[in-house]
C-alpha positions in Angstrom: -17.0 14.6 8.0 -13.4 15.5 8.9 -11.3 12.8 10.6 -9.7 13.9 13.9 -6.6 11.8 13.1 -5.1 11.3 9.6 -1.8 9.9 8.4 0.0 12.6 6.5 2.3 11.9 3.5 4.6 14.5 2.0 4.6 14.2 -1.7 6.1 17.4 -3.1 4.4 18.8 -6.1 2.1 15.8 -6.6 -0.3 15.8 -3.7 -3.5 15.7 -5.7 -2.2 13.3 -8.3 -1.1 10.8 -5.7 -4.3 11.0 -3.7 -6.4 10.5 -6.8 -4.2 7.6 -7.9 -4.5 5.9 -4.5 -8.3 6.1 -4.3 -8.6 4.7 -7.8 -6.9 1.5 -6.7 -8.9 0.4 -3.6 -12.7 -0.1 -3.5 -14.5 2.0 -0.9 -12.0 4.8 -1.2 -12.9 8.5 -1.6 -11.0 11.6 -2.8 -12.3 14.2 -0.3 -10.7 17.4 -1.8 -7.7 19.5 -2.4 -6.7 22.9 -1.0 -4.8 25.5 -3.0 -3.8 28.8 -1.2 -4.8 30.6 -4.5 -6.6 29.1 -7.5 -3.5 29.6 -9.6 -1.2 27.8 -7.1 -0.4 24.1 -6.9 -2.2 21.9 -4.4 -0.9 22.4 -0.9 -2.9 19.6 0.7 -5.2 16.8 -0.5 -7.4 14.6 1.7 -8.7 11.1 0.9 -9.8 7.9 2.6 -8.6 4.5 1.6 -11.3 1.9 2.4 -12.2 3.8 5.6 -8.7 4.9 6.6 -8.1 8.7 6.4 -5.0 10.2 4.9 -3.8 13.6 3.8 -1.0 14.5 1.3 1.0 17.7 1.6 2.3 19.0 -1.7 5.0 21.2 -0.3 7.4 21.1 2.7 10.9 20.3 3.6 12.8 17.8 1.5 12.1 14.4 2.9 12.2 10.8 1.8 10.0 7.9 2.8 11.5 4.7 4.3 10.2 1.3 4.8 9.8 2.2 8.5 6.4 3.5 7.5 4.2 1.7 5.0 0.6 1.3 3.9 -0.5 -2.3 4.3 -3.4 -3.6 2.2 -5.1 -7.0 2.8 -6.1 -8.5 -0.5 -8.8 -11.2 -0.9 -7.1 -13.3 -3.6 -4.3 -13.5 -6.2 -6.2 -11.4 -8.7 -6.5 -8.4 -6.3 -2.9 -8.9 -5.2 -1.7 -8.9 -8.8 -3.8 -5.9 -9.8 -2.5 -3.7 -6.9 1.1 -5.0 -7.3 1.1 -4.0 -11.0 -0.4 -0.6 -10.5 1.8 0.3 -7.5 5.1 -0.9 -8.9 4.5 0.9 -12.2 7.2 3.6 -11.9 8.1 2.3 -8.5 10.2 -0.7 -7.3 9.6 -4.2 -6.0 11.0 -5.3 -2.7 10.7 -8.6 -0.9 7.9 -10.4 1.0 5.1 -8.4 -0.5 6.7 -5.0 0.0 7.1 -2.4 -2.7 7.7 1.3 -3.3 5.3 3.2 -5.5 6.2 6.0 -8.0 5.9 8.6 -5.2 8.3 6.7 -2.9 5.7 5.5 -0.5 6.2 1.9 0.8 3.3 -0.6 0.6 2.7 -4.1 1.9 0.4 -6.1 -0.3 -0.8 -8.9 2.0 -3.1 -11.7 0.7 -5.6 -12.9 3.4 -4.0 -16.4 3.0 -0.7 -15.2 4.5 -1.8 -14.6 8.1 -4.1 -17.6 7.9 -1.2 -19.9 6.9 1.3 -18.4 9.3 -1.1 -18.7 12.3 -2.1 -22.3 11.6 -1.6 -24.7 14.6 0.6 -26.9 12.4 3.8 -24.9 13.1 5.9 -27.0 10.7 3.6 -26.2 7.8 3.4 -22.6 8.8 7.2 -22.4 8.9 7.4 -23.9 5.4 4.9 -21.2 4.1 7.0 -18.5 5.8 10.2 -19.8 4.2 8.5 -19.8 0.8 7.4 -16.2 1.4 11.1 -15.2 2.1 11.9 -16.1 -1.6 9.1 -14.0 -3.1 8.7 -10.4 -4.1 5.0 -10.3 -4.9 3.2 -12.9 -2.8 2.1 -16.0 -4.8 -0.7 -17.6 -2.8 -0.6 -21.0 -4.7 3.1 -21.3 -4.0 2.6 -20.5 -0.3 -0.2 -23.1 -0.1 2.0 -25.7 -1.8 4.8 -25.0 0.6 2.4 -25.2 3.5 1.2 -28.6 2.3 4.8 -29.8 1.9 
């Protein structure tokens, strides 16, 4: 079934490759298909769903660069999932701060462990502030370090 609304990413010359890579990372994701104007031509558009969220990738278009103003945010259940996604997405990409990164296609991602919003929204505001200050020193989020900072 076609989604009425999809986020569209422009990844020139690598639309299908990017779509297949992304769906390989997140359980419950599906590569839906690729469109070529002619069988001998490169993919013009690929469609996929990441854990229920629909996307499309254009393989051609005007020169454009991604910025951190737009990112894909993934909530992870634990450190193992955080580490797995971080390693896969930063391979050929670049780390940033506070759980942000850019992948090999230039797309920004936020890898957010479930513990992060739980700690930040805790009624103990001093403990939440300590966890937030700890996060500001991190690239990939370290859940144990956040929890240690939270506890003081």
